[in-house]
C-alpha positions in Angstrom: -128.9 -161.8 80.0 -126.5 -164.4 78.7 -122.9 -165.3 79.1 -120.2 -167.2 77.3 -118.5 -169.4 79.9 -115.8 -172.1 79.7 -117.0 -175.4 81.2 -114.8 -178.5 81.1 -112.6 -177.2 78.3 -115.4 -176.0 76.0 -117.2 -172.7 75.6 -120.9 -172.4 76.0 -123.4 -169.6 75.5 -125.7 -169.9 78.5 -128.7 -168.1 79.9 -130.7 -168.5 83.1 -132.8 -171.7 83.4 -131.1 -173.2 80.4 -130.2 -176.9 80.3 -126.8 -177.7 78.9 -125.0 -181.0 78.2 -121.3 -180.8 79.0 -118.4 -183.2 79.3 -118.6 -185.3 82.5 -118.0 -183.4 85.7 -116.6 -185.1 88.8 -119.3 -183.7 91.2 -122.3 -185.7 92.3 -125.8 -185.3 91.0 -127.8 -182.6 92.7 -124.8 -180.5 93.7 -124.3 -176.9 92.8 -121.2 -175.9 90.8 -119.8 -172.5 90.0 -117.8 -171.6 86.9 -115.5 -168.6 87.2 -114.1 -168.5 83.7 -116.7 -166.2 82.2 -115.5 -164.9 78.8 -118.3 -162.6 77.8 -121.4 -161.1 79.4 -124.4 -159.5 77.8 -126.7 -157.6 80.2 -129.6 -156.2 78.2 -127.4 -155.0 75.3 -124.5 -153.9 77.5 -121.7 -156.3 76.4 -118.6 -156.9 78.6 -115.7 -158.8 77.2 -113.0 -160.3 79.4 -109.3 -160.5 78.7 -109.4 -163.5 78.9 -112.0 -163.7 81.7 -114.1 -161.2 83.5 -113.1 -160.6 87.1 -115.9 -161.2 89.6 -118.2 -162.8 87.1 -119.6 -166.2 87.8 -122.1 -168.7 86.5 -123.9 -171.0 89.0 -125.4 -174.3 87.8 -127.0 -177.4 89.3 -126.0 -180.9 88.1 -129.2 -182.7 87.1 -127.8 -186.1 85.9 -124.9 -188.0 84.4 -125.5 -189.9 81.2 -124.0 -191.2 78.0 -124.6 -189.4 74.7 -125.8 -190.9 71.5 -123.6 -193.5 69.7 -121.3 -192.1 67.1 -120.4 -194.6 64.4 -116.9 -194.3 63.0 -116.5 -196.2 59.7 -113.3 -196.3 57.8 -112.9 -197.9 54.4 -110.2 -198.0 51.7 -111.7 -198.8 48.4 -110.6 -201.8 46.4 -108.4 -203.0 49.3 -110.9 -205.0 51.3 -110.3 -202.7 54.3 -113.3 -201.9 56.4 -113.3 -200.9 60.1 -116.5 -200.0 62.0 -116.2 -198.5 65.5 -118.6 -196.8 67.9 -118.3 -194.4 70.7 -120.6 -192.9 73.4 -119.4 -189.8 75.2 -119.9 -189.5 78.9 -121.9 -186.3 79.6 -123.4 -184.3 82.5 -126.6 -182.4 82.2 -126.6 -179.1 84.1 -129.1 -176.3 84.5 -127.9 -172.7 84.7 -129.4 -171.2 87.9 -127.7 -167.8 88.1 -125.4 -165.4 86.2 -123.5 -162.9 88.4 -121.9 -160.0 86.6 -119.6 -158.8 89.4 -118.8 -159.3 93.0 -118.5 -163.1 92.9 -115.6 -164.6 94.8 -113.3 -167.1 92.9 -113.7 -170.7 94.0 -110.7 -172.0 95.8 -109.0 -174.7 93.8 -108.4 -177.9 95.7 -104.7 -178.5 96.1 -103.5 -182.0 95.5 -101.2 -183.0 98.3 -98.0 -184.6 97.2 -96.7 -187.6 99.1 -94.0 -186.4 101.5 -91.1 -188.6 102.4 -91.5 -190.4 105.7 -88.2 -189.1 107.1 -87.8 -185.4 106.8 -84.1 -185.5 106.7 -82.5 -187.8 104.1 -78.9 -188.8 105.0 -76.4 -186.8 103.2 -74.4 -190.0 102.4 -77.4 -191.5 100.5 -77.8 -188.2 98.5 -74.1 -188.2 97.6 -74.2 -191.9 96.6 -77.0 -191.1 94.2 -75.2 -188.1 92.9 -72.0 -190.1 92.4 -73.7 -192.7 90.2 -75.3 -190.0 88.1 -71.9 -188.2 87.5 -69.8 -188.8 84.5 -66.3 -190.2 84.7 -64.7 -186.8 84.1 -66.8 -185.3 86.9 -65.8 -188.2 89.2 -62.1 -187.7 88.4 -62.3 -184.0 89.1 -64.0 -184.8 92.5 -61.3 -187.3 93.3 -58.7 -184.7 92.5 -60.4 -182.2 94.8 -60.5 -184.7 97.7 -56.8 -185.5 97.2 -57.0 -189.1 95.9 -54.0 -190.4 94.1 -53.9 -192.8 91.1 -57.5 -192.1 90.1 -56.6 -191.4 86.4 -56.6 -195.1 85.4 -59.7 -196.2 87.3 -63.1 -197.0 85.8 -66.4 -195.4 86.9 -67.4 -198.1 89.4 -63.8 -198.1 90.9 -63.8 -194.3 91.1 -67.1 -194.3 93.0 -65.9 -196.9 95.4 -62.6 -195.1 96.0 -64.4 -191.8 96.7 -66.8 -193.4 99.1 -63.9 -195.2 100.9 -61.9 -192.0 101.1 -64.7 -190.3 102.9 -64.8 -192.9 105.7 
């Protein structure tokens, strides 16, 4: 039995007890991880293809170690110009061992939700909101707002003067 599974943005053909090097995973060494994005399953000649993934299929693996891959040399040269640039790179990798491939009945792992920072005060003053809105408005919008509120002599005012006149008219 083998499966094609997406791990860290790459697709791998994996079988039970196989060791695979994948891009660095955020979990600690020794922890078990589950991959729900199984694209293809082959169970003794019976091939099941997902569209795009197979529902209920899951691959379980254990993180063995985190390491750095071999150095890759990047050498650039432009002939007859004296331009040479040598650079190296070592990719961060994680070695995992495939423990189990489940064809159906596996539950999807719940994704961790990132909590967004909430404002300290639940209610923001409507005046502060309107002040922000006034500064973001164009002169034409401010003039139409002044007309709606019943201001007089607004046609010759500049943007800052219009904002000030509208704010003073409210109070």
